[in-house]
C-alpha positions in Angstrom: -11.3 4.6 -24.4 -10.5 4.5 -20.8 -8.1 1.9 -19.5 -9.2 -0.2 -16.7 -8.0 0.7 -13.2 -6.7 -2.0 -10.8 -9.6 -2.4 -8.3 -7.2 -3.3 -5.5 -5.4 0.0 -5.9 -8.6 1.9 -6.5 -9.4 1.9 -2.8 -8.5 5.2 -1.2 -6.8 3.5 1.8 -4.8 1.0 -0.2 -3.8 3.6 -2.7 -2.6 5.8 0.2 -0.6 2.9 1.7 1.0 2.2 -1.7 1.7 5.9 -2.3 3.5 6.2 1.1 5.5 3.0 0.5 6.5 4.1 -3.1 8.0 7.3 -1.6 9.5 5.8 1.6 10.3 2.3 0.3 9.3 0.9 3.7 7.2 2.0 6.7 6.0 0.5 10.0 2.4 -0.1 10.8 2.1 2.8 13.2 3.5 5.3 10.6 1.1 4.0 8.0 -1.8 4.2 10.5 -1.0 7.8 11.4 -0.4 9.0 7.9 -3.6 7.5 6.5 -5.8 8.3 9.5 -7.1 4.8 9.4 -8.1 2.7 12.4 -5.7 -0.1 13.4 -8.3 -2.8 12.3 -8.9 -1.2 8.9 -5.2 -0.6 8.0 -4.4 -4.1 9.1 -7.0 -5.6 6.7 -5.8 -3.4 3.8 -2.2 -4.3 4.4 -3.2 -8.0 4.4 -5.0 -7.5 1.0 -1.9 -5.8 -0.5 0.4 -8.5 0.8 -1.8 -11.3 -0.5 -1.7 -9.6 -4.0 2.1 -9.5 -3.8 2.2 -5.7 -3.9 3.9 -5.4 -0.5 6.0 -7.6 1.7 5.3 -7.6 5.5 7.9 -8.4 8.1 6.8 -9.0 11.7 9.4 -8.6 14.5 9.7 -7.0 17.9 11.1 -3.7 19.0 11.9 -4.5 22.6 8.8 -6.2 23.9 6.5 -4.5 21.4 5.5 -6.1 18.1 6.7 -4.3 15.0 5.2 -4.7 11.6 7.2 -3.3 8.7 5.8 -3.0 5.1 7.9 -2.7 2.0 6.7 -2.3 -1.6 7.7 -5.1 -3.9 8.7 -5.0 -7.6 5.2 -6.3 -8.5 3.7 -3.5 -6.4 5.8 -0.8 -8.1 4.7 -2.1 -11.5 1.1 -2.2 -10.4 1.2 1.3 -9.0 2.9 2.8 -12.0 0.4 1.1 -14.3 -2.5 2.4 -12.2 -1.1 5.9 -12.4 -0.6 5.7 -16.1 -4.1 4.4 -16.7 -5.5 7.1 -14.5 -3.8 9.7 -16.6 -5.9 8.5 -19.6 -8.9 9.7 -17.7 -7.4 13.2 -17.5 -6.1 13.7 -21.0 
């Protein structure tokens, strides 16, 4: 029987953000936007959902006079991502 997939991570954009953060540990908003090809509004909403779930931590600061949003995967996010991948593997095998 197939194991259930985390609906939060089953979104292509949120899964993309988590995949980037798993590999890079942290990334700024602009980097995530460019790598995913998402609009600023859409990536912002998805980052907010991941943060509310506790999967990522978001830090807002300034680089000079420009706002800088940095995202970092949390331990809870790592566990959720690994579980998602392992459950997804049950669909393949």
